[in-house]
N, C-alpha and C positions, 0 to 999 in steps of 0.2 A: 460712144465708145471708140470713135476714131482717135481720140486723144490717147487712149490706152494702146491702140495698135501702133501709133506713132512712136511709142516707147521702144519698139524693136530697133529703131535707128540708133538708140543710145548705147546699145551693146557693142557697137563696132570698135570703139576704142579699147575695150577690155579684150576682145578677141584678137585685135591687131597686136596688142602687147604680148599676148600669149604666143602668137605666131612669130613675132620678131625675135623672140628668145630662142626659137629652134630653127630659124632660117640662117643658113651659113652665108656670110659675106667675107670673102678672103681679105685678110689684113695681115701682111707679112710680120709685123712686129708682134701683134697679139698671137699669131699662129706659131711663131718661134717660141714664145713663152709657153704656149699650150703643149707643143711637142716636148719641150724641156720638162714640164711637169709630168707629162705622160711617161717620159723616159724614167724619171725618178721613181714613179709608182709602179712601173712595169716589172714583170718577172724577167729574170736574166735572159732567157731565150727569146723574149720579144724585143729586147733593146736594140739589136743590130738593125732591124727593119725601121724602128722609130728613128734611129740615128740617120739612116739613109733619107727618110722623109724630111728630117730636120735640115740635112745638107741641101736637099733640093730647094727647100723653102729659103734658106740663107742665100743660095746662089741664084734665086729668081727663076728657078725651073718649076715645072708643074709638080704639084704635090697633092696628096689627098687631104680631105677635110680632117683637121686634127681633133675635131669634136665628134666625129662620126661614132655612133653607138653610145655616146655619153649623155644623150638627152633622156629625160625621164618621162616625157610624154610626146605624143605625135600630133601631126596636123589633124588626124582623125579624132583625137581626144578633144582638140579645140573645136572641131566641127560638131562633136557631140555636145559640148558646152553651149554652142550657138543654138542647137536644137532644143536643149533644156530651157534656155532663156526664151526662145520663140514659143515653146509650149506653155511656159509660164504666162506670157502675155495673152495667148489664146485662152488659157484657163481663166484669166482675170476677166476677159471679155464675157466668157460664159457665166461667170459669177454674178453678172448683172448688178453690181453694187451691193451685194449681200455681204456685210462685214464678216460673218462667220465663214462664208465660202472663200472670201478673199484671204482671210487668215489661214485657212486650210491650204490654199494655193501657195502661200509663202512657205508654210511648213514643208509641204511636199517638194517644193523646188530646192529649199535648203538641204533637205535630205538627199536629193538626187545629186546636187553639186558636191556635197560632202562625200558621197559614195564615189563619184568620179575622181575627186581629189585623192581619196584613199587608194584607188586603183593606180594612180599615177605617183604613188609613193609620197604624197603630199607636196609635190613639186609644182603642180599646176597653179595653185593659188598661194601667192606670197602676200605680205601685209598690204602692199599697194593694191593688188588685185582684189583682195578681200574687201577692202574699203570701197573700192569702185563697185564691186558686185552688190554689196550691202546697200549702197546708195541707189543702184539701179533697181533692186528688188523693192526697197522701201518707197522710192519715188513712184514706181509703177503701181504699187498697192494704193498709195495715196491718190494717184490719178484715177484709179478705178473706183474710188469712193470710200476708202477706209481712212477714217480719221485716227491718227495715232499720236500717242504721247511719248512712246519710247520706240527704240529700234527693234523692229520685229525679228530681224535676223539674229539678234543677240538672244532673243527668247529661245530660238531653235539652234543656237550654237553653230553659226557659220564658221568654218575653219578658215 
């Protein structure tokens, strides 16, 4: 079952992608556009402050993160995703090659991931991440001893 435990390493790319989307790295050109978009969408009374931040950004002065408060999920949500995937691998090890138990692990994990994604307004999992998650889940199930002819995650409707 060490091969199944080694599957935990394969989740890193998925989690790193989720985190990279919510980590802010200053980029003046992109930030100017973000402030401009924020200005256009803002209520009239919020616009003067946004313009001031835009001026600071344009002048190369210090300015706040233009994306602050606009993320739909947090690093804690990504951490929870990591825990869900780790628990999945641990459950597969406990299933000891029993196809019914492995299939149940897949179902439970897909339900947990779907619930987390719903809590995040369906922003946590995009198409690329869904494909990677499905690949991770199916590969681990196969490594645990489940021979499969079709994608298990599709049976349980991974969002």
